[in-house]
C-alpha positions in Angstrom: 40.6 -136.3 -167.8 39.1 -136.7 -171.3 36.3 -139.2 -171.7 37.0 -141.6 -174.6 34.1 -141.8 -177.0 33.6 -145.0 -179.0 32.0 -145.1 -182.4 28.4 -146.2 -182.1 27.4 -146.3 -185.8 29.0 -147.5 -188.9 28.9 -145.8 -192.3 26.6 -148.6 -193.5 24.1 -148.0 -190.7 24.0 -144.3 -191.2 21.2 -142.7 -193.2 22.1 -141.4 -196.7 22.0 -137.8 -195.4 23.9 -137.2 -192.2 24.2 -134.3 -189.8 26.8 -133.6 -187.1 25.1 -136.0 -184.6 25.5 -139.0 -187.0 29.0 -138.0 -188.0 30.0 -137.9 -184.3 28.5 -141.4 -183.8 30.4 -142.7 -186.8 33.8 -141.2 -185.9 33.5 -141.6 -182.2 34.0 -137.9 -181.5 32.1 -135.3 -179.6 29.3 -133.4 -181.4 31.2 -130.1 -181.3 34.1 -131.7 -183.1 31.7 -133.1 -185.8 30.0 -129.7 -186.1 33.4 -128.1 -186.7 34.0 -130.5 -189.6 30.8 -129.4 -191.2 32.0 -125.8 -190.9 35.3 -126.4 -192.7 35.7 -124.8 -196.0 35.3 -127.4 -198.7 33.2 -129.8 -196.6 30.5 -131.2 -198.9 27.4 -129.7 -197.1 24.1 -129.8 -199.0 23.5 -126.3 -200.2 20.3 -124.3 -199.7 19.5 -125.5 -196.2 20.5 -122.3 -194.4 22.1 -123.1 -191.0 21.0 -126.7 -191.2 24.1 -128.9 -191.4 23.5 -131.9 -193.6 25.7 -133.8 -196.0 25.6 -136.9 -198.2 27.3 -139.6 -196.2 29.4 -140.9 -199.1 30.6 -137.3 -200.0 31.4 -136.7 -196.3 33.2 -140.1 -196.2 35.3 -139.2 -199.2 36.1 -135.7 -197.8 37.3 -137.2 -194.5 39.6 -139.5 -196.6 41.1 -136.5 -198.2 39.2 -136.7 -201.5 37.5 -133.5 -202.6 34.6 -134.4 -204.9 34.7 -131.0 -206.6 38.4 -131.0 -207.6 39.1 -134.8 -207.8 36.0 -136.1 -209.6 37.7 -139.2 -211.1 39.1 -140.2 -207.7 35.7 -139.5 -206.0 33.8 -141.6 -208.5 36.3 -144.4 -208.1 35.9 -144.2 -204.3 32.1 -144.3 -204.6 32.3 -147.3 -206.9 34.5 -149.1 -204.4 32.0 -148.4 -201.5 29.2 -149.8 -203.6 31.2 -152.9 -204.5 32.0 -153.5 -200.9 28.3 -153.3 -200.0 27.4 -155.7 -202.8 30.1 -158.2 -201.7 28.8 -158.0 -198.1 25.3 -158.7 -199.2 26.4 -161.5 -201.4 28.4 -163.1 -198.6 25.4 -162.9 -196.3 23.2 -164.5 -198.9 25.7 -167.3 -199.5 25.9 -167.9 -195.8 22.1 -168.2 -195.6 22.1 -170.7 -198.5 24.8 -172.8 -196.8 23.0 -172.8 -193.5 19.7 -173.7 -195.0 21.3 -176.6 -197.0 22.8 -177.9 -193.8 19.4 -178.2 -192.0 
């Protein structure tokens, strides 16, 4: 019987540069499965590192969503902008919540 693996890291919690171990934690898959993603043709690995499997987390995220940053640059830039806007909105919401809580004290 297969053991179900739950994601233990979010994209936001991951470092800017990820390896198969972080990808496995984000996706909730085994490390061999994550390593096989890194070995796929077209996966956005950082070049020049030899056998070391590392990728920019946002490029990997776009790739997993079916957006190839090399062939769909406009779509990739739009995706990156949306990720950044989401992060800014989350930070703004947290800041607003802090202001409201401090005003209520």
